[in-house]
C-alpha positions in Angstrom: -37.5 37.2 11.6 -34.5 37.6 14.1 -34.7 33.9 14.9 -34.1 33.1 11.1 -31.3 35.5 11.0 -29.6 34.0 14.1 -30.1 30.5 12.5 -28.4 31.6 9.3 -25.6 33.3 11.1 -24.7 30.3 13.4 -21.1 29.2 13.0 -22.0 25.7 12.2 -24.1 26.6 9.2 -21.5 28.9 7.8 -18.8 26.3 8.3 -20.9 23.8 6.6 -21.6 25.9 3.6 -17.8 26.7 3.3 -17.1 22.9 3.5 -19.6 22.2 0.8 -18.1 24.7 -1.6 -14.6 23.7 -0.9 -15.5 20.0 -1.3 -17.1 20.7 -4.6 -14.1 22.6 -5.8 -11.8 19.8 -4.4 -13.9 17.1 -6.2 -13.5 19.0 -9.5 -9.7 19.2 -8.9 -9.4 15.4 -8.2 -11.7 14.6 -11.2 -9.4 16.7 -13.4 -6.3 15.1 -12.0 -7.6 11.6 -12.7 -9.0 12.4 -16.1 -6.1 14.4 -17.4 -3.1 12.7 -15.8 -4.0 9.2 -14.2 -6.3 7.9 -17.1 -3.9 8.7 -19.9 -1.2 7.0 -17.8 -3.3 3.8 -17.6 -3.9 4.1 -21.3 -0.1 4.4 -22.0 0.5 1.2 -19.9 -2.4 -0.8 -21.5 -1.2 0.0 -25.1 -2.6 3.4 -25.9 -6.2 2.8 -25.4 -8.4 3.7 -22.4 -10.6 0.9 -21.2 -14.3 1.4 -21.9 -16.9 -1.0 -20.7 -20.0 1.0 -21.5 -21.1 -1.3 -24.4 -21.3 -4.4 -22.2 -24.7 -5.6 -21.5 -26.9 -8.7 -21.4 -30.6 -9.3 -21.9 -33.2 -11.3 -19.8 -36.8 -11.5 -21.1 -36.4 -8.3 -23.0 -34.9 -6.3 -20.1 -31.4 -4.9 -21.0 -28.9 -4.9 -18.1 -26.0 -2.5 -18.9 -23.5 -3.6 -16.5 -20.5 -2.2 -18.4 -21.5 1.3 -17.4 -21.5 0.2 -13.7 -18.1 -1.4 -14.2 -16.9 2.0 -15.6 -18.0 3.9 -12.6 -16.7 1.4 -10.3 -13.2 1.8 -11.8 -13.5 5.5 -11.8 -14.4 5.4 -8.2 -11.5 3.0 -7.3 -9.0 5.2 -9.2 -10.3 8.3 -7.6 -10.2 6.8 -4.1 -6.6 5.6 -4.7 -5.5 9.1 -6.0 -7.0 10.6 -2.9 -5.3 8.2 -0.6 -1.8 8.4 -2.0 -1.7 12.1 -2.9 -3.8 13.5 -0.1 -4.4 11.3 3.0 -1.0 9.6 3.2 1.0 12.9 2.9 -1.4 14.7 5.3 -1.1 11.8 7.8 2.8 12.0 7.6 2.6 15.8 8.0 0.4 15.6 11.1 2.6 12.9 12.6 5.3 15.4 12.9 3.3 17.4 15.4 2.4 14.1 17.4 6.0 13.5 18.3 6.1 16.7 20.3 3.0 15.5 22.2 4.5 12.2 23.0 7.7 13.8 24.2 5.6 15.7 26.7 3.5 12.8 27.9 4.0 9.3 29.2 1.6 6.3 30.1 0.7 5.8 33.8 1.9 2.3 34.6 -1.2 1.5 36.7 -4.2 2.9 34.6 -2.4 3.6 31.2 -3.6 7.2 31.0 -1.6 9.9 29.3 0.1 12.0 32.0 2.8 14.7 31.7 6.3 13.4 31.9 7.2 15.4 35.0 4.1 14.3 37.0 4.7 12.7 40.5 1.2 11.4 40.8 -1.3 10.2 38.2 -4.2 12.6 38.0 -6.6 9.7 37.0 -5.8 6.9 39.5 -3.6 8.8 41.9 -0.9 6.3 42.0 2.5 7.7 43.0 5.1 7.7 40.2 8.8 7.6 40.5 10.5 10.7 39.2 12.1 10.5 35.7 15.8 11.2 35.9 16.9 14.2 33.7 19.0 11.9 31.5 15.9 9.8 30.6 13.6 12.8 29.8 12.9 13.2 26.1 13.9 16.6 24.6 11.2 19.2 24.6 
């Protein structure tokens, strides 16, 4: 029984459980955003009606193909993906890039092997080539 308890208390399993719960909640938030704000905006642009393709279908030898429902789900997916990209991914990427500038200011590329090395390094740790010292005027501010 102690092995099962260790398995349940491992950090990865707990982190995964938290990620699933937060992901499900975030999914509900994005769905509500799209349903309550983006879809009515599309309806306002298209003349006050929301597009609905669910009644589109065709029949072959008695088999009914309801492709309209698929088109609805496809459009919903594309709208949700666009909202996530423009309202979550893009702002987060810009926010994280603010922290990358400090890293870039502290590192430079080795002219020989193109590895990232500290600005003040006199020798590359990877290829051991000697580097000319960077004058104080050329050093980026920390």
